[in-house]
C-alpha positions as a Python dict, from the first residue, in 0.01 Angstrom:
ca = {
    (1, 'M'): (0, 0, 0),
    (2, 'T'): (174, 300, 164),
    (3, 'S'): (464, 516, -65),
    (4, 'E'): (691, 647, 213),
    (5, 'P'): (1025, 578, 235),
    (6, 'P'): (1176, 240, 328),
    (7, 'L'): (1367, 326, 623),
    (8, 'L'): (1031, 535, 740),
    (9, 'L'): (766, 265, 682),
    (10, 'A'): (1024, -9, 840),
    (11, 'L'): (1015, 193, 1179),
    (12, 'D'): (603, 259, 1093),
    (13, 'L'): (559, -103, 1067),
    (14, 'T'): (762, -157, 1396),
    (15, 'G'): (580, 146, 1563),
    (16, 'T'): (228, -60, 1490),
    (17, 'F'): (367, -393, 1661),
    (18, 'A'): (484, -240, 1912),
    (19, 'F'): (202, -46, 1974),
    (20, 'G'): (-19, -394, 1960),
    (21, 'L'): (183, -593, 2207),
    (22, 'N'): (161, -279, 2423),
    (23, 'G'): (-204, -247, 2394),
    (24, 'A'): (-260, -628, 2466),
    (25, 'L'): (-11, -618, 2784),
    (26, 'T'): (-216, -331, 2888),
    (27, 'A'): (-561, -529, 2860),
    (28, 'V'): (-422, -825, 3015),
    (29, 'R'): (-317, -626, 3379),
    (30, 'A'): (-621, -398, 3336),
    (31, 'A'): (-904, -628, 3276),
    (32, 'R'): (-991, -963, 3268),
    (33, 'L'): (-1047, -1014, 2881),
    (34, 'D'): (-992, -1333, 2664),
    (35, 'V'): (-819, -1339, 2369),
    (36, 'V'): (-1045, -1170, 2119),
    (37, 'G'): (-1048, -880, 2393),
    (38, 'V'): (-710, -894, 2421),
    (39, 'V'): (-656, -908, 2056),
    (40, 'A'): (-902, -600, 1968),
    (41, 'L'): (-737, -374, 2214),
    (42, 'G'): (-389, -432, 2110),
    (43, 'M'): (-500, -367, 1769),
    (44, 'I'): (-710, -65, 1863),
    (45, 'T'): (-371, 58, 2031),
    (46, 'A'): (-194, 2, 1708),
    (47, 'L'): (-401, 129, 1424),
    (48, 'G'): (-642, 373, 1636),
    (49, 'G'): (-461, 714, 1600),
    (50, 'G'): (-407, 674, 1262),
    (51, 'V'): (-746, 578, 1154),
    (52, 'I'): (-878, 897, 1353),
    (53, 'R'): (-625, 1112, 1173),
    (54, 'D'): (-755, 952, 811),
    (55, 'V'): (-1088, 980, 920),
    (56, 'L'): (-1059, 1388, 1022),
    (57, 'I'): (-822, 1485, 694),
    (58, 'G'): (-1079, 1243, 495),
    (59, 'S'): (-854, 983, 353),
    (60, 'I'): (-1060, 747, 277),
    (61, 'P'): (-1080, 463, 352),
    (62, 'P'): (-791, 474, 616),
    (63, 'A'): (-422, 383, 506),
    (64, 'T'): (-465, 104, 744),
    (65, 'F'): (-750, -64, 564),
    (66, 'R'): (-547, -13, 260),
    (67, 'D'): (-216, -224, 350),
    (68, 'W'): (-253, -552, 507),
    (69, 'R'): (58, -559, 725),
    (70, 'Y'): (-72, -320, 962),
    (71, 'F'): (-310, -522, 1055),
    (72, 'A'): (-104, -825, 1059),
    (73, 'L'): (152, -690, 1263),
    (74, 'A'): (-120, -526, 1458),
    (75, 'A'): (-263, -861, 1575),
    (76, 'G'): (15, -1060, 1569),
    (77, 'G'): (157, -830, 1853),
    (78, 'G'): (-183, -866, 2062),
    (79, 'L'): (-167, -1249, 2007),
    (80, 'I'): (181, -1323, 2128),
    (81, 'A'): (138, -1072, 2404),
    (82, 'F'): (-171, -1317, 2482),
    (83, 'A'): (14, -1637, 2504),
    (84, 'L'): (296, -1506, 2628),
    (85, 'S'): (187, -1227, 2874),
    (86, 'K'): (377, -1365, 3209),
    (87, 'R'): (732, -1370, 3044),
    (88, 'L'): (665, -1014, 2843),
    (89, 'Q'): (557, -858, 3161),
    (90, 'R'): (949, -901, 3297),
    (91, 'L'): (1004, -717, 2996),
    (92, 'E'): (927, -356, 3023),
    (93, 'T'): (1248, -168, 2903),
    (94, 'P'): (1244, -326, 2557),
    (95, 'I'): (908, -274, 2524),
    (96, 'T'): (904, 51, 2667),
    (97, 'V'): (1177, 160, 2411),
    (98, 'L'): (989, 56, 2120),
    (99, 'D'): (653, 172, 2223),
    (100, 'A'): (808, 523, 2238),
    (101, 'I'): (949, 446, 1890),
    (102, 'G'): (630, 399, 1789),
    (103, 'L'): (492, 779, 1914),
    (104, 'S'): (761, 912, 1766),
    (105, 'V'): (769, 774, 1432),
    (106, 'F'): (346, 804, 1433),
    (107, 'A'): (361, 1227, 1555),
    (108, 'V'): (599, 1224, 1272),
    (109, 'I'): (423, 1070, 960),
    (110, 'G'): (82, 1207, 1113),
    (111, 'A'): (190, 1540, 1108),
    (112, 'S'): (337, 1469, 752),
    (113, 'K'): (41, 1340, 608),
    (114, 'A'): (-174, 1597, 772),
    (115, 'L'): (57, 1897, 586),
    (116, 'A'): (22, 1680, 262),
    (117, 'F'): (-410, 1743, 246),
    (118, 'G'): (-328, 2134, 282),
    (119, 'L'): (-390, 2151, 689),
    (120, 'G'): (-246, 2495, 864),
    (121, 'I'): (53, 2432, 1120),
    (122, 'G'): (-169, 2405, 1403),
    (123, 'P'): (-414, 2111, 1290),
    (124, 'A'): (-91, 1940, 1103),
    (125, 'V'): (58, 1967, 1469),
    (126, 'L'): (-203, 1852, 1677),
    (127, 'L'): (-314, 1549, 1420),
    (128, 'G'): (58, 1447, 1451),
    (129, 'A'): (15, 1422, 1822),
    (130, 'V'): (-356, 1243, 1773),
    (131, 'T'): (-175, 985, 1541),
    (132, 'G'): (101, 938, 1813),
    (133, 'V'): (-154, 880, 2101),
    (134, 'G'): (-522, 830, 2017),
    (135, 'G'): (-499, 399, 1975),
    (136, 'G'): (-337, 418, 2366),
    (137, 'T'): (-644, 678, 2451),
    (138, 'I'): (-896, 463, 2312),
    (139, 'R'): (-813, 143, 2476),
    (140, 'D'): (-729, 293, 2822),
    (141, 'T'): (-1083, 440, 2796),
    (142, 'L'): (-1184, 108, 2670),
    (143, 'V'): (-1064, -78, 3025),
    (144, 'R'): (-1198, 201, 3262),
    (145, 'R'): (-847, 383, 3307),
    (146, 'I'): (-792, 785, 3241),
    (147, 'P'): (-582, 794, 2992),
    (148, 'S'): (-225, 771, 2988),
    (149, 'V'): (-142, 1034, 2775),
    (150, 'L'): (-317, 1303, 3054),
    (151, 'H'): (-77, 1205, 3338),
    (152, 'S'): (229, 949, 3220),
    (153, 'D'): (570, 1037, 3173),
    (154, 'L'): (535, 1307, 2927),
    (155, 'Y'): (358, 1105, 2683),
    (156, 'A'): (180, 1357, 2455),
    (157, 'I'): (386, 1653, 2530),
    (158, 'P'): (674, 1474, 2309),
    (159, 'A'): (440, 1363, 2038),
    (160, 'L'): (354, 1745, 1981),
    (161, 'V'): (769, 1841, 2014),
    (162, 'G'): (826, 1568, 1714),
    (163, 'A'): (512, 1662, 1502),
    (164, 'A'): (605, 2076, 1538),
    (165, 'I'): (982, 1970, 1427),
    (166, 'T'): (796, 1781, 1114),
    (167, 'V'): (616, 2096, 1038),
    (168, 'A'): (845, 2322, 1081),
    (169, 'T'): (1117, 2134, 842),
    (170, 'A'): (859, 2106, 574),
    (171, 'R'): (753, 2496, 628),
    (172, 'L'): (1117, 2602, 580),
    (173, 'G'): (1138, 2356, 258),
    (174, 'V'): (1364, 2088, 416),
    (175, 'Y'): (1146, 1805, 530),
    (176, 'S'): (1306, 1492, 385),
    (177, 'L'): (1376, 1149, 537),
    (178, 'P'): (1661, 1331, 752),
    (179, 'A'): (1487, 1528, 838),
    (180, 'A'): (1179, 1311, 1002),
    (181, 'L'): (1405, 1093, 1153),
    (182, 'G'): (1569, 1375, 1338),
    (183, 'A'): (1248, 1465, 1463),
    (184, 'A'): (1139, 1122, 1557),
    (185, 'T'): (1502, 1096, 1705),
    (186, 'V'): (1358, 1461, 1942),
    (187, 'C'): (1075, 1264, 2019),
    (188, 'F'): (1129, 977, 2137),
    (189, 'L'): (1437, 1089, 2350),
    (190, 'I'): (1198, 1373, 2558),
    (191, 'R'): (973, 1055, 2574),
    (192, 'M'): (1267, 815, 2727),
    (193, 'L'): (1393, 1098, 2942),
    (194, 'G'): (1033, 1135, 3125),
    (195, 'V'): (1068, 733, 3138),
    (196, 'R'): (1391, 747, 3310),
    (197, 'Y'): (1346, 1016, 3558),
    (198, 'G'): (1003, 996, 3620),
    (199, 'L'): (943, 1370, 3473),
    (200, 'D'): (590, 1471, 3419),
    (201, 'A'): (396, 1820, 3283),
    (202, 'P'): (313, 2042, 3568),
    (203, 'K'): (-19, 1901, 3752),
    (204, 'P'): (-263, 2174, 3963),
    (205, 'P'): (-114, 2309, 4263),
    (206, 'G'): (-171, 2124, 4569),
    (207, 'T'): (-189, 1807, 4399),
    (208, 'S'): (206, 1653, 4377),
    (209, 'G'): (136, 1438, 4675),
    (210, 'Q'): (-216, 1270, 4552),
    (211, 'D'): (-220, 910, 4394),
    (212, 'S'): (-205, 937, 3979),
    (213, 'P'): (-503, 958, 3830),
    (214, 'G'): (-490, 601, 3684),
    (215, 'D'): (-370, 389, 4016),
    (216, 'G'): (-784, 344, 4140),
    (217, 'A'): (-914, 287, 3814),
    (218, 'Q'): (-705, -11, 3729),
    (219, 'E'): (-818, -205, 4037),
    (220, 'E'): (-1058, -443, 4052),
}
């Protein structure tokens, strides 16, 4: 079992469920998959970032394999998305909010765990972001899309900011549950502002009028 404070653990599990739901819905929209494929992509989205982080820092077996709740929530989200895919596709806003919560909490937990294993500032920030976006990147690759983290509504940047705040508070000796929640809140707000106003990171000059990288890849 994990040892995070109860509130942070609750948010972590909520994010796992939300990512499982989102990943499975993406599979339903982007590819003609059966129930096994849909649930598998949901679980990859929810668990992939944490597994990558734990393997890279040498935390073996990864935390996901030591706490059955992560598997259960990820699989549950995938099954719900498969069974109710037509209805859930109308609930974009709540699912996007839950996804942003998951991104934020995963970025903070990923950075703090990297620090606990003795990594420096740069690697800890990077692994915090990887924890947040890694699963979705694997999912998008499997359904033949350019990963949304590379082009969509300020996704990687909020994760990097949340992870950086986490590392900064830890280095200053003030990291605690309130500091973790504050870092997650900043990440969440940046992500939701990106979604609300369609904000993106700067693109190469002369490409602003072109279709987004993922548009054509989703067509069959």
